[in-house]
N, C-alpha and C positions, 0 to 999 in steps of 0.2 A: 319485047320481053322485059325490058328494063322497067316499063311502067307496071307490068304484071308483078315484077319482083318487088317494086316499091309498094304496090298495093298489098301484096302478100306480106311484106315486112310490116306495113302499117296495121294490117289486120292482126298479125301475130303480136305486135306491140300493144294493140288495144286489148287483146286477150290477156296478155301479161299484166297490164295495168288493172284490168278487171279482177284478175286472180289476186293481185297484190291488195286491191281494195277489199275484196271479200276476206282475205287473210287478216288484214288489219281489223276489220269489223269483228271477225271471229275472235281475234286476240283481245279486242276491247271487251266483248261479251264475256270471254273467259276470265279476264281480269275482274270485271264487275261481279261475276259469279263467285270468284275466289274471295273477293272482299266481303260479299254477303255471307259466304260460308264461314269466313274468319270471324265476322261479327256474331253470327249465330253460335259458333263454337264458344266464343268469349261469353256470350249471354248464358249459354248452357253451363259453362264452367262456373260462372258467378252464381247461377241458380243452385248448382250442385254444392258449392261452397256454403251458401246460405242454409241449405237443407242440412248439410253436415254440421254446421255450427248450431243450428236449431236442435238437431238431434243430440249433440254433445251437451248442450245446455239443458235439455230435458232429462238426459241421463244424470247429469250432475245434480239437478233439482230432485230427481227421484232418489238418488243416493243420499242427499241431505235429509230428505223426508224419512227414508228408511232408518238413517241414524237417529233421527228424533224419535221415531216409533220404537226403535230398539231401546233407547234410553228410557222412554215411558214404560215399556214392558219391564225393564229391569227395576225401575222405581216401583211399579205396581207389584212386582214379585216381592220386593223388600217389604212393602206395606202389608201384603198378604201374610208373609212370614211373621211380621211383627204382630199382626192381628191374631194369627194362629197361636203365637206365644202368649199373648194376653188372654185369649180364650182358654188355653190350657191352664194358665195360672188361675183364671177365674173358676174353671171347673175344679181344679185342685182345692181352691179356697172354699168352694161350695161343698165339696166332698168333706173337707175338714169340718166345716160348720155343721153339716148333716151328722157327721160322726159325733161331734160334741153334743149336738141336740139329742141324738139317740142315747148317748151316755148320760146326758142330763135327765132324759125321760126315764131311762132305766134306773138311774139313781133315785128319782122321785118315786117311781113305782116301788122300788125296793124299800124306800122309806115308808110308803103307804102300807106295804105288806108288813113291815116291822111294827108299825103302829097298830095295825089290825091284830097282829099276833099278841102284842102286849095287852091290848084291850081284851082279847079273847082269853088270855092267861089270867087276867084279873077277874074274870067272871067265873 
């Protein structure tokens, strides 16, 4: 029985060593998987940060462009107002000139009528 006990102990010891070896392999694979996962997470975080930075840069550029456009719109509105003021002044000046021309024409016609009356009275 002693030989059977020794062989039973040896078989048990072999099973324990095999279980320990499998456990170590599994632990090594788990450590490798954890390292790969950590690298992948790091890569994803870096990608996310680059995308976030790119988005923020695009937003900042769009805000700058919007500011430029708003400034251009304000400048255009000022130019339109100035042009409208010049047009109104020109229209007023034209109206004044037309009124003077009408007055001049009316005065000339009145003079012609007066001349015709005087000539008619002389006859």
